[in-house]
C-alpha positions as CSV (number, residue, x, y, z in Angstrom):
1,M,80.8,133.5,116.0
2,K,81.8,137.0,116.9
3,Q,84.9,137.5,119.0
4,Q,86.4,140.6,120.7
5,P,90.1,140.6,119.9
6,S,92.3,141.5,122.8
7,G,94.9,143.2,120.6
8,F,98.7,143.0,121.3
9,S,98.3,141.7,124.8
10,L,100.6,139.5,126.9
11,R,99.0,136.5,125.2
12,F,99.9,137.8,121.8
13,W,103.6,138.5,122.7
14,S,103.7,135.0,124.3
15,L,102.9,133.6,120.9
16,V,105.7,135.6,119.3
17,A,108.1,134.5,122.0
18,A,107.1,130.8,121.5
19,T,107.5,131.2,117.7
20,F,111.0,132.7,118.3
21,L,112.0,129.8,120.5
22,G,110.7,127.2,118.0
23,F,112.6,128.7,115.1
24,L,115.7,129.4,117.3
25,G,116.0,125.6,117.8
26,M,115.7,124.9,114.0
27,G,118.2,127.6,113.2
28,T,120.7,126.2,115.8
29,V,120.8,122.8,114.1
30,L,120.8,124.0,110.4
31,P,124.4,125.2,110.0
32,V,126.0,122.2,111.8
33,L,123.8,119.5,110.1
34,P,125.6,119.3,106.8
35,P,129.1,118.8,108.4
36,H,127.6,116.3,110.8
37,I,126.2,114.2,107.9
38,R,129.3,114.6,105.8
39,H,132.0,113.9,108.4
40,D,130.5,112.3,111.4
41,L,128.0,110.0,109.6
42,G,130.1,109.4,106.5
43,G,127.4,110.6,104.1
44,S,128.1,112.0,100.6
45,D,127.3,115.5,99.2
46,R,124.2,113.9,97.7
47,T,123.1,112.6,101.1
48,V,123.4,116.2,102.5
49,G,121.3,117.4,99.6
50,Y,118.6,114.8,100.3
51,A,118.6,115.5,104.0
52,I,118.2,119.2,103.4
53,G,115.6,118.8,100.7
54,I,113.4,116.3,102.5
55,F,112.5,119.0,104.9
56,S,110.9,121.1,102.2
57,V,109.0,118.1,100.8
58,M,107.7,117.2,104.2
59,A,106.7,120.8,105.0
60,L,104.9,121.2,101.7
61,L,102.8,118.0,102.3
62,S,102.2,118.9,105.9
63,R,100.5,122.2,104.9
64,F,97.5,120.2,103.8
65,V,97.3,118.8,107.4
66,S,98.2,121.7,109.5
67,G,95.5,124.1,108.2
68,P,92.6,121.7,108.8
69,L,94.1,120.8,112.1
70,A,94.1,124.4,113.2
71,D,90.6,125.0,112.0
72,R,89.0,121.8,113.4
73,R,90.9,121.3,116.6
74,G,92.2,124.8,117.5
75,R,95.2,127.0,116.8
76,K,96.8,126.1,120.1
77,L,96.7,122.4,119.4
78,A,98.3,122.9,116.0
79,F,101.0,125.1,117.5
80,L,101.7,122.7,120.3
81,A,101.8,119.7,117.8
82,G,104.4,121.6,115.8
83,L,106.6,122.2,118.9
84,V,106.3,118.6,119.9
85,C,107.5,117.5,116.5
86,C,110.4,120.0,116.6
87,G,111.4,118.7,119.9
88,L,111.2,115.1,118.7
89,A,113.4,116.1,115.7
90,G,116.1,117.2,118.1
91,G,115.8,113.9,120.0
92,A,115.9,111.9,116.7
93,Y,119.2,113.6,115.8
94,L,120.7,112.3,119.1
95,L,119.6,108.6,118.5
96,P,122.2,106.2,117.2
97,L,120.4,105.7,113.9
98,G,123.1,107.1,111.5
99,I,121.8,108.7,108.3
100,G,118.4,107.4,109.1
101,G,118.3,109.6,112.2
102,A,119.1,112.6,110.1
103,Y,116.3,111.8,107.7
104,L,113.9,111.2,110.6
105,G,114.8,114.4,112.3
106,R,114.3,116.4,109.1
107,C,110.9,114.8,108.4
108,L,109.8,115.6,111.9
109,Q,111.1,119.1,111.6
110,G,109.3,119.7,108.3
111,F,106.0,118.6,109.8
112,G,106.7,120.6,113.0
113,E,107.4,123.8,111.1
114,A,104.2,123.5,109.1
115,C,102.0,123.1,112.2
116,L,104.0,125.6,114.2
117,Y,103.6,128.4,111.7
118,T,100.0,127.7,110.7
119,G,98.9,127.6,114.4
120,A,100.9,130.7,115.3
121,A,99.7,132.8,112.4
122,A,96.0,131.9,112.7
123,W,96.1,132.4,116.5
124,A,97.9,135.7,116.3
125,V,95.4,137.1,113.8
126,E,92.5,136.1,116.1
127,L,94.2,137.7,119.2
128,A,95.0,141.0,117.4
129,G,91.8,141.1,115.3
130,V,91.6,140.5,111.6
131,H,91.6,144.2,110.9
132,R,95.2,144.1,112.2
133,S,96.2,140.9,110.4
134,S,99.1,142.4,108.5
135,Q,100.7,143.7,111.6
136,S,100.1,140.6,113.7
137,L,101.6,138.4,110.9
138,A,104.6,140.8,110.6
139,Y,105.3,140.3,114.3
140,I,105.1,136.5,114.0
141,S,107.4,136.8,111.0
142,S,109.8,138.8,113.1
143,G,109.9,136.0,115.6
144,I,110.7,133.6,112.8
145,W,113.4,135.7,111.3
146,G,114.8,136.5,114.7
147,G,115.0,132.8,115.6
148,I,116.5,131.8,112.2
149,S,119.1,134.6,112.4
150,A,120.1,133.9,116.0
151,G,120.1,130.2,115.7
152,P,123.2,129.7,113.5
153,V,125.2,132.0,116.0
154,V,124.0,129.8,118.9
155,G,124.8,126.6,116.9
156,Q,128.4,127.7,116.2
157,W,128.9,128.8,119.8
158,L,127.7,125.4,121.1
159,G,130.4,123.8,119.0
160,T,129.0,120.3,118.4
161,F,126.1,118.9,116.5
162,Q,124.9,116.9,119.6
163,R,124.7,120.1,121.7
164,A,122.9,121.9,118.9
165,A,120.4,119.1,118.6
166,A,119.9,119.2,122.4
167,M,119.3,122.9,122.1
168,Q,116.5,122.3,119.6
169,L,114.8,120.0,122.0
170,I,115.2,122.4,124.9
171,A,114.0,125.4,122.9
172,A,110.9,123.5,121.7
173,A,110.2,122.3,125.3
174,L,110.5,125.9,126.7
175,A,108.1,127.2,124.0
176,F,105.7,124.3,124.7
177,L,105.8,125.2,128.4
178,L,105.2,128.9,127.7
179,L,102.1,128.1,125.6
180,T,100.5,125.9,128.2
181,F,99.9,129.1,130.2
182,V,98.3,130.9,127.2
183,P,94.5,130.4,127.0
184,E,92.8,130.1,123.7
185,S,89.4,131.6,123.0
186,Y,88.9,130.1,119.5
187,K,86.1,127.5,119.3
188,P,85.8,125.6,116.0
189,S,82.4,126.3,114.3
190,K,80.2,123.7,112.8
191,H,81.6,124.8,109.4
192,A,85.2,124.1,110.3
193,G,86.8,121.6,107.9
194,K,84.1,121.8,105.4
195,G,84.4,123.1,101.8
196,P,86.9,122.4,99.0
197,W,90.4,121.4,99.8
198,M,91.6,124.7,98.3
199,P,89.4,127.7,98.8
200,K,88.7,129.4,95.5
201,N,90.1,132.7,96.7
202,V,93.6,131.2,97.4
203,L,94.8,130.2,93.9
204,A,95.8,133.6,92.6
205,P,97.3,134.8,95.9
206,G,99.1,131.5,96.2
207,L,100.6,131.8,92.7
208,A,101.6,135.4,93.4
209,T,103.2,134.3,96.6
210,G,105.1,131.6,94.8
211,F,106.5,133.9,92.0
212,I,107.6,136.5,94.6
213,N,109.6,134.0,96.5
214,V,111.5,132.8,93.5
215,A,113.9,135.5,94.8
216,F,114.5,133.7,98.1
217,P,116.6,130.8,97.0
218,V,118.4,133.1,94.5
219,V,119.5,135.4,97.4
220,T,120.3,132.6,99.9
221,G,122.1,130.5,97.3
222,F,123.9,132.8,95.0
223,L,124.2,136.3,96.5
224,V,127.5,135.6,98.2
225,L,128.9,133.6,95.3
226,H,127.9,136.2,92.8
227,L,129.4,139.2,94.7
228,A,132.6,137.3,95.5
229,S,134.2,138.5,92.3
230,H,132.8,142.0,92.6
231,G,134.4,143.3,95.8
232,N,133.4,140.3,98.0
233,S,130.6,142.2,99.6
234,G,128.3,139.2,99.7
235,P,128.3,138.5,103.5
236,A,127.7,142.2,104.3
237,A,125.0,142.4,101.6
238,F,123.2,139.3,102.9
239,T,123.3,140.7,106.4
240,A,121.8,144.0,105.1
241,Y,119.1,142.0,103.3
242,A,118.1,139.9,106.4
243,S,118.3,142.8,108.8
244,L,116.0,145.0,106.7
245,V,113.5,142.1,106.5
246,L,113.5,141.7,110.2
247,V,113.4,145.4,111.1
248,S,110.8,146.4,108.5
249,R,108.4,143.7,109.4
250,F,108.6,144.5,113.0
251,F,108.3,148.3,112.8
252,L,106.3,148.7,109.5
253,G,104.1,145.6,109.7
254,S,100.9,147.6,110.2
255,V,101.3,149.6,107.0
256,P,99.1,147.2,104.8
257,D,96.4,147.5,107.5
258,R,96.4,151.3,107.3
259,I,96.6,151.8,103.6
260,H,95.3,149.6,100.8
261,P,97.5,146.4,100.7
262,R,97.6,146.8,96.9
263,I,99.9,149.8,97.4
264,T,102.3,148.0,99.7
265,Y,102.2,144.9,97.5
266,Y,103.2,146.8,94.3
267,F,105.7,148.9,96.2
268,G,107.4,145.8,97.6
269,I,107.7,143.9,94.3
270,T,108.9,147.1,92.5
271,A,111.6,147.6,95.1
272,M,112.6,144.0,94.8
273,A,112.8,144.1,91.0
274,I,114.9,147.2,91.0
275,A,117.3,145.7,93.6
276,L,117.6,142.4,91.8
277,S,118.4,144.1,88.5
278,I,121.1,146.2,90.1
279,L,122.6,143.2,91.9
280,A,122.7,141.3,88.7
281,T,125.2,143.8,87.3
282,G,127.7,143.0,90.0
283,P,127.9,146.5,91.5
284,R,130.6,147.9,93.7
285,P,130.3,147.0,97.4
286,P,128.5,150.1,98.7
287,I,125.9,149.9,95.9
288,A,125.6,146.1,96.4
289,I,124.9,146.4,100.1
290,A,122.4,149.2,99.5
291,S,120.7,147.2,96.8
292,A,120.5,144.1,99.1
293,A,119.0,146.3,101.8
294,L,116.4,147.6,99.3
295,L,115.6,144.0,98.4
296,G,115.0,143.1,102.0
297,F,112.9,146.2,102.5
298,G,110.7,145.4,99.5
299,F,110.5,141.7,100.5
300,S,109.0,142.8,103.8
301,F,105.6,143.8,102.3
302,P,104.1,141.4,99.7
303,W,103.6,138.4,102.0
304,T,101.7,140.3,104.7
305,S,99.8,142.3,102.1
306,I,98.6,139.1,100.4
307,V,97.8,137.0,103.5
308,S,96.0,139.8,105.3
309,S,93.9,140.6,102.2
310,V,92.8,137.0,101.8
311,L,92.1,136.5,105.5
312,K,89.9,139.7,105.6
313,K,87.8,138.1,102.8
314,S,87.4,134.8,104.6
315,P,85.5,133.5,107.7
316,S,87.6,132.6,110.7
317,H,87.0,128.9,110.4
318,Q,89.0,128.9,107.2
319,H,92.0,130.9,108.4
320,G,94.1,127.9,109.3
321,K,93.5,126.3,105.9
322,I,94.2,129.6,104.1
323,V,97.5,130.1,105.9
324,G,98.5,126.5,105.2
325,M,97.7,126.7,101.5
326,L,99.5,130.0,100.9
327,S,102.5,128.6,102.7
328,A,102.3,125.5,100.5
329,F,102.7,127.6,97.4
330,Y,105.7,129.2,99.1
331,D,107.3,125.8,99.7
332,L,106.5,124.6,96.2
333,F,108.0,127.5,94.4
334,V,111.0,127.8,96.6
335,G,111.8,124.1,96.0
336,I,111.3,124.3,92.2
337,S,113.2,127.6,91.8
338,S,116.1,126.3,93.9
339,F,116.7,123.6,91.3
340,T,115.9,125.9,88.4
341,A,118.3,128.6,89.7
342,G,121.1,126.0,89.9
343,E,120.6,125.0,86.3
344,V,120.3,128.5,85.1
345,A,123.4,129.6,87.0
346,S,125.5,126.7,85.6
347,R,124.4,127.4,82.0
348,F,124.3,131.2,81.9
349,G,126.2,132.5,85.0
350,Y,125.2,134.1,88.3
351,P,123.7,137.3,86.9
352,S,121.1,135.3,85.0
353,V,119.5,134.0,88.2
354,F,118.9,137.5,89.5
355,Y,117.2,138.5,86.2
356,M,115.2,135.3,86.5
357,A,113.9,136.3,89.9
358,A,113.1,139.8,88.6
359,A,111.2,138.3,85.7
360,A,109.2,136.2,88.2
361,L,108.2,139.5,89.9
362,V,106.7,140.7,86.6
363,V,104.4,137.7,86.7
364,A,103.6,138.4,90.3
365,G,102.7,142.0,89.3
366,A,100.2,140.7,86.7
367,L,98.7,138.3,89.3
368,G,98.3,141.3,91.6
369,F,95.3,142.4,89.6
370,L,93.5,139.2,90.6
371,V,94.6,139.3,94.2
372,F,93.6,143.0,94.7
373,P,90.5,143.7,92.6
374,H,90.3,147.4,91.6
375,G,87.9,149.3,93.8
376,A,87.8,146.9,96.8
377,Q,88.5,148.8,100.1
378,P,89.6,147.2,103.4
379,A,86.9,147.2,106.0
380,S,87.8,149.1,109.1
381,T,85.9,146.8,111.5
382,L,85.6,143.2,110.7
383,G,83.7,140.2,112.1
384,D,84.2,136.6,111.4
385,D,82.3,136.6,108.1
386,E,82.9,140.2,107.1
387,A,85.7,141.1,104.8
388,Y,86.2,143.7,102.1
389,L,83.6,146.4,101.4
390,E,83.0,145.9,97.7
391,P,81.6,148.8,95.7
392,V,77.9,148.6,95.2
393,D,76.1,149.5,92.0
394,L,73.3,151.9,92.9
């Protein structure tokens, strides 16, 4: 089934706006949830950890549902289902269910996030055209990072957990309303939903994605703590990191579409490895902030390089499954490395976790040879079943 992509039209930017609203609601609740569980509901620190962690478990399991749902029933339905679950999560937080309400809300939010992102990513690629998949995914990612970045500010401004939960419900409802006016042209083919549960071209890219994102829990969990004894530049460094991810993905998201994604992939992981190695030494504040910015700049490229490369090699009726499966590797590795980083930091100190993340990037570099076979060139014009132009033996 051939489709004529409409490019970055009003429909496309409506998807970005709806994605922003969905993640704005999640980000609004996140910083005020732990104090609510600990003080308002009388939970323990362990309860807080379980409530935070159950989201990742639910999101991981939901990836195996969200992809097939987007392929079989449509990207719009998956996106809307995610928004409904995010809204229901906000409502669950407001119910007088005690700790159970917090667990219920986090489960609904995990399922909602999986469906929201899978639907948004697959739909955005179709609207912009698979030949611009890296740029379209970068714009969607900008909506995600923008919502997550602005959400905590909104949550603190609202002042109470109940208001933050209501904001999550309202944001999801606004996004749902916006999407009802966006028509979808995708029609599931007779092949949708068929084939192995994991396409064979996903394993190596998934593992590469996982090893790259070992750095994520290291940065979010230990950057501020590590730099506290080295000039206390942690907050400024983290802001530099997050800002560079957001800005780079928005303004440079098309680079993997215009040059071979192998180049942007290796550039990204090399920049990340250098930055992590410098941060591990506990540098002075100016160098720490610059290194964190370099880390965010490098982090902007590998994900879009990997996903766009795989999507260009795959028929459109598998795009939802592919996005879901690659995201599942992200969830799995972030979850495992979160616990691992905690153990490593407690035994060997904070610098060790930064070296651990840098070592994981070396593994990702080796996997890159499987993700980007030497000699394959991106096709400039792609249909549903066209992908890379492989070299031909004459």
